[in-house]
Z-matrix of the N, CA and C atoms (Angstrom, degrees):
N
C 1 1.448
C 2 1.525 1 108.50
N 3 1.305 2 118.02 1 133.51
C 4 1.458 3 121.09 2 -179.59
C 5 1.519 4 110.25 3 -73.22
N 6 1.321 5 116.66 4 166.92
C 7 1.461 6 120.18 5 -176.49
C 8 1.518 7 113.24 6 -65.90
N 9 1.320 8 118.72 7 -17.81
C 10 1.452 9 119.64 8 178.99
C 11 1.526 10 112.38 9 -100.53
N 12 1.308 11 117.40 10 -0.58
C 13 1.459 12 120.12 11 -178.88
C 14 1.523 13 110.30 12 -73.84
N 15 1.299 14 115.19 13 145.03
C 16 1.459 15 120.21 14 -178.02
C 17 1.521 16 111.35 15 -80.14
N 18 1.318 17 116.10 16 143.64
C 19 1.451 18 122.32 17 173.02
C 20 1.524 19 107.81 18 -93.39
N 21 1.321 20 116.62 19 154.08
C 22 1.451 21 119.50 20 174.56
C 23 1.522 22 109.16 21 -85.67
N 24 1.308 23 115.93 22 154.86
C 25 1.455 24 120.58 23 -179.89
C 26 1.529 25 108.50 24 -70.27
N 27 1.324 26 116.15 25 135.18
C 28 1.456 27 121.41 26 -179.16
C 29 1.519 28 109.17 27 -129.90
N 30 1.329 29 115.11 28 175.30
C 31 1.451 30 120.85 29 179.67
C 32 1.529 31 110.89 30 -59.60
N 33 1.341 32 117.88 31 -28.78
C 34 1.469 33 120.18 32 177.99
C 35 1.523 34 111.96 33 -60.96
N 36 1.313 35 116.46 34 -30.45
C 37 1.460 36 120.62 35 179.33
C 38 1.523 37 111.76 36 -91.16
N 39 1.317 38 116.79 37 -29.17
C 40 1.464 39 120.32 38 -179.62
C 41 1.525 40 112.58 39 -77.18
N 42 1.322 41 117.01 40 -38.74
C 43 1.466 42 119.52 41 -175.48
C 44 1.522 43 113.74 42 -55.30
N 45 1.344 44 120.40 43 -42.15
C 46 1.463 45 118.62 44 177.48
C 47 1.544 46 112.98 45 -61.02
N 48 1.316 47 117.16 46 -34.73
C 49 1.470 48 120.28 47 178.91
C 50 1.530 49 109.72 48 -70.72
N 51 1.330 50 116.44 49 -44.51
C 52 1.467 51 120.94 50 179.27
C 53 1.528 52 110.49 51 -62.54
N 54 1.330 53 116.89 52 -47.13
C 55 1.464 54 120.95 53 -179.97
C 56 1.527 55 111.19 54 -61.66
N 57 1.310 56 116.86 55 -39.44
C 58 1.456 57 120.81 56 179.26
C 59 1.529 58 110.94 57 -65.79
N 60 1.325 59 117.62 58 -40.67
C 61 1.467 60 120.99 59 177.37
C 62 1.532 61 110.41 60 -61.54
N 63 1.319 62 116.53 61 -48.61
C 64 1.470 63 119.99 62 -178.68
C 65 1.525 64 111.32 63 -60.81
N 66 1.318 65 116.83 64 -43.71
C 67 1.470 66 121.27 65 -179.67
C 68 1.532 67 111.03 66 -67.29
N 69 1.323 68 116.41 67 -41.99
C 70 1.469 69 120.58 68 -179.70
C 71 1.525 70 110.85 69 -60.95
N 72 1.330 71 117.10 70 -46.00
C 73 1.467 72 119.45 71 -179.09
C 74 1.528 73 111.62 72 -69.31
N 75 1.323 74 117.46 73 -34.50
C 76 1.453 75 120.25 74 179.04
C 77 1.528 76 110.89 75 -67.16
N 78 1.333 77 116.42 76 -45.42
C 79 1.461 78 120.44 77 -176.18
C 80 1.533 79 112.13 78 -78.87
N 81 1.321 80 117.73 79 -47.01
C 82 1.465 81 120.97 80 -172.39
C 83 1.514 82 114.03 81 -83.63
N 84 1.320 83 117.35 82 -27.42
C 85 1.462 84 120.58 83 -174.29
C 86 1.527 85 113.30 84 -121.32
N 87 1.335 86 117.41 85 0.39
C 88 1.467 87 121.47 86 -174.82
C 89 1.528 88 110.82 87 49.64
N 90 1.330 89 115.49 88 41.74
C 91 1.454 90 121.46 89 -175.14
C 92 1.524 91 109.66 90 -125.02
N 93 1.325 92 115.91 91 127.17
C 94 1.454 93 121.57 92 173.24
C 95 1.521 94 108.10 93 -89.06
N 96 1.326 95 116.45 94 131.70
C 97 1.456 96 120.63 95 177.34
C 98 1.521 97 108.57 96 -118.06
N 99 1.335 98 115.94 97 152.71
C 100 1.461 99 121.21 98 -179.39
C 101 1.520 100 109.04 99 -128.44
N 102 1.322 101 115.41 100 128.89
C 103 1.464 102 120.15 101 178.10
C 104 1.524 103 109.00 102 -69.06
N 105 1.324 104 115.89 103 136.84
C 106 1.464 105 120.49 104 -179.14
C 107 1.522 106 112.87 105 -115.25
N 108 1.317 107 117.83 106 -1.16
C 109 1.452 108 118.92 107 179.19
C 110 1.512 109 112.17 108 174.53
N 111 1.321 110 113.93 109 -176.13
C 112 1.455 111 123.35 110 176.98
C 113 1.521 112 105.59 111 -160.34
N 114 1.316 113 117.03 112 125.71
C 115 1.458 114 119.07 113 -176.22
C 116 1.514 115 110.87 114 -152.42
N 117 1.332 116 115.53 115 151.03
C 118 1.454 117 119.70 116 169.55
C 119 1.519 118 107.54 117 -70.05
N 120 1.317 119 116.46 118 138.96
C 121 1.464 120 119.66 119 -179.97
C 122 1.521 121 109.39 120 -74.90
N 123 1.300 122 115.60 121 133.56
C 124 1.465 123 121.59 122 177.99
C 125 1.524 124 111.12 123 -84.61
N 126 1.317 125 116.10 124 -28.35
C 127 1.469 126 121.16 125 176.19
C 128 1.525 127 106.86 126 -141.23
N 129 1.267 128 117.44 127 178.11
C 130 1.465 129 120.52 128 -177.16
C 131 1.522 130 112.36 129 -102.98
N 132 1.327 131 117.05 130 35.70
C 133 1.455 132 120.17 131 178.46
C 134 1.521 133 110.99 132 -89.43
N 135 1.323 134 115.01 133 143.72
C 136 1.459 135 120.54 134 173.77
C 137 1.528 136 108.13 135 -64.77
N 138 1.320 137 116.35 136 139.39
C 139 1.459 138 120.28 137 -178.02
C 140 1.519 139 112.99 138 -78.05
N 141 1.318 140 117.13 139 -23.11
C 142 1.462 141 121.81 140 -179.81
C 143 1.531 142 108.81 141 -130.22
N 144 1.342 143 117.93 142 164.92
C 145 1.470 144 120.01 143 -172.25
C 146 1.524 145 117.54 144 -74.47
N 147 1.337 146 119.06 145 -14.89
C 148 1.463 147 120.06 146 -178.80
C 149 1.534 148 107.50 147 -124.57
N 150 1.319 149 116.42 148 118.14
C 151 1.464 150 120.46 149 -173.21
C 152 1.514 151 112.09 150 -128.66
N 153 1.334 152 114.70 151 127.24
C 154 1.454 153 121.79 152 170.13
C 155 1.518 154 107.66 153 -94.94
N 156 1.316 155 116.73 154 132.07
C 157 1.465 156 121.97 155 -172.34
C 158 1.523 157 109.39 156 -127.11
N 159 1.338 158 115.77 157 130.93
C 160 1.462 159 120.92 158 176.58
C 161 1.516 160 108.70 159 -131.41
N 162 1.323 161 115.77 160 130.03
C 163 1.455 162 121.59 161 173.33
C 164 1.512 163 109.70 162 -85.18
N 165 1.329 164 115.99 163 143.00
C 166 1.455 165 122.56 164 -178.58
C 167 1.525 166 108.04 165 -122.60
N 168 1.332 167 116.10 166 137.58
C 169 1.458 168 119.92 167 176.54
C 170 1.519 169 109.01 168 -139.71
N 171 1.305 170 116.08 169 165.62
C 172 1.458 171 123.92 170 -176.09
C 173 1.512 172 107.04 171 134.43
N 174 1.334 173 116.49 172 -136.73
C 175 1.465 174 119.38 173 174.23
C 176 1.516 175 111.15 174 -75.57
N 177 1.309 176 115.97 175 -5.19
C 178 1.461 177 122.97 176 170.82
C 179 1.517 178 106.33 177 -127.55
N 180 1.314 179 116.12 178 141.22
C 181 1.458 180 121.51 179 177.39
C 182 1.517 181 106.90 180 -127.38
N 183 1.320 182 116.73 181 132.05
C 184 1.450 183 117.74 182 179.17
C 185 1.502 184 112.96 183 170.31
N 186 1.329 185 114.04 184 -157.62
C 187 1.449 186 121.86 185 -173.87
C 188 1.519 187 109.56 186 -139.59
N 189 1.331 188 115.96 187 138.20
C 190 1.456 189 122.53 188 170.82
C 191 1.524 190 106.72 189 -117.00
N 192 1.328 191 114.94 190 128.26
C 193 1.461 192 121.00 191 -179.01
C 194 1.525 193 108.45 192 -121.90
N 195 1.321 194 116.76 193 129.11
C 196 1.454 195 123.00 194 170.47
C 197 1.516 196 106.02 195 -105.40
N 198 1.306 197 116.57 196 112.42
C 199 1.457 198 122.94 197 -173.67
C 200 1.528 199 108.88 198 -111.29
N 201 1.329 200 117.02 199 118.61
C 202 1.467 201 122.05 200 -173.26
C 203 1.523 202 112.13 201 -116.97
N 204 1.334 203 114.91 202 142.28
C 205 1.454 204 119.99 203 167.78
C 206 1.521 205 108.83 204 -66.38
N 207 1.303 206 117.29 205 156.94
C 208 1.467 207 122.04 206 -175.96
C 209 1.521 208 112.06 207 -57.51
N 210 1.334 209 118.19 208 -47.14
C 211 1.465 210 120.04 209 -179.10
C 212 1.527 211 111.91 210 -66.88
N 213 1.322 212 117.45 211 -34.69
C 214 1.465 213 120.26 212 177.59
C 215 1.535 214 109.23 213 -63.61
N 216 1.317 215 116.76 214 -44.88
C 217 1.465 216 120.64 215 179.65
C 218 1.531 217 111.30 216 -63.14
N 219 1.319 218 116.89 217 -42.85
C 220 1.468 219 119.92 218 -179.91
C 221 1.530 220 111.27 219 -68.84
N 222 1.331 221 117.38 220 -38.05
C 223 1.464 222 120.09 221 177.10
C 224 1.524 223 110.05 222 -65.09
N 225 1.319 224 116.95 223 -42.31
C 226 1.468 225 120.44 224 178.05
C 227 1.528 226 110.32 225 -59.71
N 228 1.329 227 116.60 226 -41.16
C 229 1.470 228 120.31 227 177.96
C 230 1.526 229 110.62 228 -63.71
N 231 1.321 230 116.50 229 -42.38
C 232 1.472 231 120.42 230 178.12
C 233 1.526 232 110.34 231 -57.31
N 234 1.338 233 115.96 232 -47.04
C 235 1.457 234 119.84 233 -176.95
C 236 1.529 235 112.05 234 -69.96
N 237 1.315 236 117.04 235 -46.87
C 238 1.464 237 119.91 236 -174.58
C 239 1.525 238 112.98 237 -73.48
N 240 1.333 239 117.03 238 -29.84
C 241 1.461 240 120.58 239 179.50
C 242 1.526 241 111.98 240 -95.85
N 243 1.344 242 115.95 241 2.54
C 244 1.466 243 123.45 242 179.51
C 245 1.528 244 112.05 243 53.03
N 246 1.332 245 115.62 244 48.64
C 247 1.454 246 121.87 245 177.95
C 248 1.523 247 110.03 246 -85.54
N 249 1.311 248 116.87 247 154.89
C 250 1.468 249 121.03 248 177.77
C 251 1.529 250 111.44 249 -71.95
N 252 1.329 251 116.30 250 -33.58
C 253 1.465 252 121.24 251 -178.18
C 254 1.521 253 109.69 252 -135.07
N 255 1.332 254 114.76 253 161.13
C 256 1.465 255 118.64 254 174.44
C 257 1.524 256 108.99 255 -65.49
N 258 1.327 257 118.13 256 142.35
C 259 1.463 258 119.58 257 175.07
C 260 1.537 259 109.28 258 -59.17
N 261 1.335 260 117.73 259 142.74
C 262 1.463 261 119.77 260 -177.97
C 263 1.529 262 113.59 261 -71.48
N 264 1.327 263 116.20 262 -19.45
C 265 1.465 264 119.63 263 -179.56
C 266 1.528 265 109.41 264 -146.67
N 267 1.320 266 114.89 265 169.23
C 268 1.464 267 119.98 266 177.10
C 269 1.528 268 107.11 267 -81.41
N 270 1.328 269 115.01 268 101.39
C 271 1.467 270 120.95 269 -179.10
C 272 1.525 271 109.53 270 -108.47
N 273 1.320 272 116.96 271 -171.66
C 274 1.466 273 121.44 272 -179.03
C 275 1.521 274 112.42 273 -60.20
N 276 1.341 275 117.63 274 -36.60
C 277 1.463 276 120.17 275 178.69
C 278 1.522 277 111.40 276 -64.00
N 279 1.318 278 117.10 277 -42.28
C 280 1.464 279 120.99 278 178.67
C 281 1.528 280 109.67 279 -63.72
N 282 1.322 281 116.66 280 -43.72
C 283 1.462 282 120.60 281 179.59
C 284 1.530 283 110.46 282 -63.43
N 285 1.335 284 117.92 283 -39.42
C 286 1.467 285 121.21 284 177.24
C 287 1.528 286 111.30 285 -62.85
N 288 1.332 287 116.86 286 -40.16
C 289 1.463 288 120.79 287 178.90
C 290 1.529 289 110.13 288 -65.21
N 291 1.312 290 118.29 289 -41.03
C 292 1.464 291 121.04 290 177.95
C 293 1.534 292 109.72 291 -62.10
N 294 1.316 293 117.49 292 -41.58
C 295 1.457 294 121.00 293 176.49
C 296 1.518 295 111.78 294 -62.26
N 297 1.326 296 116.54 295 -42.37
C 298 1.469 297 120.23 296 179.95
C 299 1.525 298 111.30 297 -67.72
N 300 1.327 299 117.86 298 -41.04
C 301 1.467 300 120.58 299 176.63
C 302 1.528 301 110.66 300 -61.04
N 303 1.311 302 116.44 301 -42.02
C 304 1.463 303 120.83 302 178.94
C 305 1.521 304 110.35 303 -62.30
N 306 1.311 305 116.13 304 -42.56
C 307 1.461 306 121.95 305 177.31
C 308 1.529 307 110.97 306 -61.32
N 309 1.312 308 117.29 307 -42.63
C 310 1.461 309 122.03 308 -178.99
C 311 1.531 310 110.86 309 -67.06
N 312 1.319 311 117.47 310 -43.91
C 313 1.463 312 121.59 311 179.89
C 314 1.526 313 109.87 312 -62.90
N 315 1.313 314 116.65 313 -47.71
C 316 1.461 315 120.82 314 -178.36
C 317 1.524 316 111.02 315 -66.94
N 318 1.328 317 117.14 316 -39.98
C 319 1.459 318 120.71 317 177.88
C 320 1.522 319 112.19 318 -62.76
N 321 1.327 320 116.71 319 -40.69
C 322 1.458 321 120.34 320 177.29
C 323 1.521 322 112.02 321 -64.33
N 324 1.317 323 116.34 322 -39.93
C 325 1.468 324 120.55 323 177.99
C 326 1.525 325 110.37 324 -68.33
N 327 1.324 326 116.48 325 -39.91
C 328 1.470 327 121.04 326 -179.81
C 329 1.524 328 111.01 327 -57.85
N 330 1.320 329 116.58 328 -41.06
C 331 1.462 330 120.57 329 -179.69
C 332 1.529 331 111.36 330 -62.18
N 333 1.327 332 117.39 331 -33.20
C 334 1.468 333 120.97 332 -179.36
C 335 1.526 334 112.64 333 -85.59
N 336 1.321 335 116.69 334 -11.19
C 337 1.467 336 121.43 335 178.38
C 338 1.526 337 110.32 336 -115.05
N 339 1.339 338 116.48 337 35.14
C 340 1.467 339 121.13 338 -172.14
C 341 1.522 340 113.53 339 -61.09
N 342 1.330 341 118.44 340 -24.62
C 343 1.472 342 120.35 341 179.87
C 344 1.530 343 112.26 342 -63.16
N 345 1.330 344 117.31 343 -15.92
C 346 1.458 345 121.02 344 -179.27
C 347 1.530 346 112.66 345 -94.03
N 348 1.332 347 117.41 346 -0.51
C 349 1.468 348 121.79 347 176.60
C 350 1.532 349 110.76 348 48.29
N 351 1.311 350 115.86 349 57.69
C 352 1.455 351 121.65 350 -173.78
C 353 1.524 352 112.37 351 -81.22
N 354 1.315 353 114.96 352 144.21
C 355 1.459 354 123.12 353 168.93
C 356 1.513 355 106.71 354 -117.74
N 357 1.321 356 116.03 355 148.16
C 358 1.461 357 120.35 356 -178.60
C 359 1.519 358 110.25 357 -121.31
N 360 1.327 359 114.79 358 145.15
C 361 1.459 360 119.64 359 172.78
C 362 1.524 361 108.64 360 -78.72
N 363 1.308 362 116.37 361 170.43
C 364 1.460 363 120.19 362 170.21
C 365 1.526 364 107.71 363 -70.59
N 366 1.322 365 117.79 364 149.43
C 367 1.465 366 118.61 365 -179.58
C 368 1.523 367 112.25 366 -72.02
N 369 1.315 368 114.79 367 142.65
C 370 1.458 369 122.59 368 168.91
C 371 1.514 370 106.24 369 -111.61
N 372 1.323 371 117.33 370 146.59
C 373 1.459 372 120.67 371 179.16
C 374 1.516 373 108.46 372 -123.75
N 375 1.333 374 115.00 373 128.15
C 376 1.458 375 122.50 374 176.24
C 377 1.515 376 109.02 375 -110.38
N 378 1.308 377 116.40 376 143.32
C 379 1.452 378 120.97 377 178.37
C 380 1.521 379 108.33 378 -131.38
N 381 1.318 380 116.68 379 124.85
C 382 1.454 381 121.48 380 178.09
C 383 1.522 382 110.74 381 146.74
N 384 1.289 383 115.97 382 154.34
C 385 1.460 384 120.76 383 179.00
C 386 1.520 385 110.49 384 -73.13
N 387 1.322 386 115.63 385 148.37
C 388 1.465 387 123.83 386 174.09
C 389 1.521 388 114.57 387 61.03
N 390 1.344 389 117.43 388 33.83
C 391 1.466 390 120.01 389 176.08
C 392 1.521 391 109.30 390 -67.60
N 393 1.313 392 115.74 391 136.15
C 394 1.459 393 121.32 392 178.24
C 395 1.526 394 108.71 393 -92.92
N 396 1.332 395 116.01 394 131.91
C 397 1.455 396 122.89 395 -178.12
C 398 1.521 397 109.67 396 -103.58
N 399 1.331 398 115.58 397 156.15
C 400 1.464 399 119.82 398 177.61
C 401 1.525 400 109.25 399 -112.74
N 402 1.335 401 115.10 400 129.23
C 403 1.456 402 122.99 401 174.45
C 404 1.524 403 107.50 402 -126.27
N 405 1.334 404 118.25 403 160.02
C 406 1.468 405 118.89 404 176.47
C 407 1.537 406 110.31 405 -55.06
N 408 1.315 407 116.17 406 141.30
C 409 1.465 408 120.62 407 -174.63
C 410 1.522 409 112.94 408 -66.29
N 411 1.314 410 118.25 409 -22.15
C 412 1.460 411 120.52 410 -177.43
C 413 1.526 412 113.60 411 -98.85
N 414 1.339 413 117.55 412 23.18
C 415 1.455 414 120.20 413 176.43
C 416 1.520 415 109.96 414 -129.98
N 417 1.298 416 115.01 415 158.95
C 418 1.462 417 122.20 416 175.61
C 419 1.521 418 107.60 417 -109.18
N 420 1.328 419 119.24 418 102.68
C 421 1.467 420 120.56 419 -176.74
C 422 1.533 421 111.63 420 -63.46
N 423 1.307 422 113.75 421 151.76
C 424 1.458 423 122.29 422 -179.81
C 425 1.521 424 108.61 423 -115.83
N 426 1.327 425 116.02 424 137.11
C 427 1.463 426 122.45 425 176.19
C 428 1.518 427 108.54 426 -107.68
N 429 1.328 428 115.57 427 134.40
C 430 1.454 429 122.04 428 179.77
C 431 1.529 430 107.21 429 -127.10
N 432 1.336 431 117.34 430 94.58
C 433 1.461 432 119.67 431 -179.69
C 434 1.527 433 112.35 432 -77.42
N 435 1.324 434 115.44 433 148.85
C 436 1.459 435 124.14 434 177.49
C 437 1.515 436 108.27 435 -133.59
N 438 1.331 437 115.71 436 164.18
C 439 1.459 438 120.59 437 171.33
C 440 1.518 439 108.39 438 -138.17
N 441 1.323 440 114.34 439 159.10
C 442 1.451 441 121.74 440 175.09
C 443 1.521 442 106.92 441 -149.91
N 444 1.315 443 116.98 442 -179.57
C 445 1.462 444 118.97 443 -177.15
C 446 1.534 445 113.30 444 -64.08
N 447 1.326 446 117.91 445 -17.85
C 448 1.462 447 120.95 446 -178.22
C 449 1.518 448 113.34 447 -99.77
N 450 1.324 449 117.68 448 -2.52
C 451 1.457 450 119.54 449 177.81
C 452 1.516 451 112.85 450 139.12
N 453 1.308 452 114.57 451 -152.69
C 454 1.463 453 121.14 452 -174.76
C 455 1.520 454 111.72 453 -111.28
N 456 1.325 455 114.27 454 153.07
C 457 1.450 456 122.38 455 175.03
C 458 1.518 457 106.96 456 -150.32
N 459 1.323 458 116.62 457 170.23
C 460 1.463 459 119.63 458 -178.99
C 461 1.517 460 110.37 459 -156.93
N 462 1.310 461 114.25 460 152.20
C 463 1.458 462 122.26 461 165.34
C 464 1.519 463 106.28 462 -101.14
N 465 1.298 464 116.67 463 138.86
C 466 1.455 465 121.80 464 172.84
C 467 1.523 466 105.33 465 -129.51
N 468 1.327 467 115.64 466 117.93
C 469 1.456 468 121.36 467 -169.34
C 470 1.519 469 109.79 468 -128.80
N 471 1.307 470 116.01 469 130.12
C 472 1.454 471 121.33 470 174.16
C 473 1.515 472 109.81 471 -138.66
N 474 1.329 473 116.82 472 115.38
C 475 1.458 474 123.19 473 -179.21
C 476 1.520 475 109.43 474 -128.16
N 477 1.303 476 114.53 475 152.62
C 478 1.445 477 121.96 476 162.13
C 479 1.523 478 105.51 477 -120.85
N 480 1.325 479 116.81 478 123.73
C 481 1.453 480 122.68 479 -179.23
C 482 1.514 481 109.24 480 -103.89
N 483 1.311 482 116.34 481 146.09
C 484 1.462 483 121.81 482 176.66
C 485 1.517 484 108.04 483 -121.25
N 486 1.302 485 115.82 484 133.84
C 487 1.474 486 120.21 485 177.61
C 488 1.517 487 109.47 486 -68.92
N 489 1.308 488 115.16 487 157.24
C 490 1.479 489 121.49 488 179.60
C 491 1.502 490 110.24 489 -61.46
């Protein structure tokens, strides 16, 4: 493979993202999550209704998506904002928390993938069923579903890596 040829995404690149998600939820939300699978995405739809999205560039180009079920997002907001009760609906505060969680997960992964000199965009948050996500056209995104006591969540990751 030439020095400009793209590498395919492997567990070496996914593990830092997965580890960062698990640590972020444990520390920020006092929530244990359990991975329930790993699959190539068949389409580019968000797996859950609330998705934080961050673009990544550098020696890797792609997208990291944290996709949360509604109750997971509201519970995370309750914990991170130290509320007495879960918010009754997905409001601006819940959306801000999803953006911050996405930022934390991606930042933690970035630190473990420092050899790629990654830069991250600001997080965008989408809310709604069947949201279509954008990944680089030359990659096959991977979905990693998780569950916890409050519902389901997922990482959806699509990168193209370039060798030095």
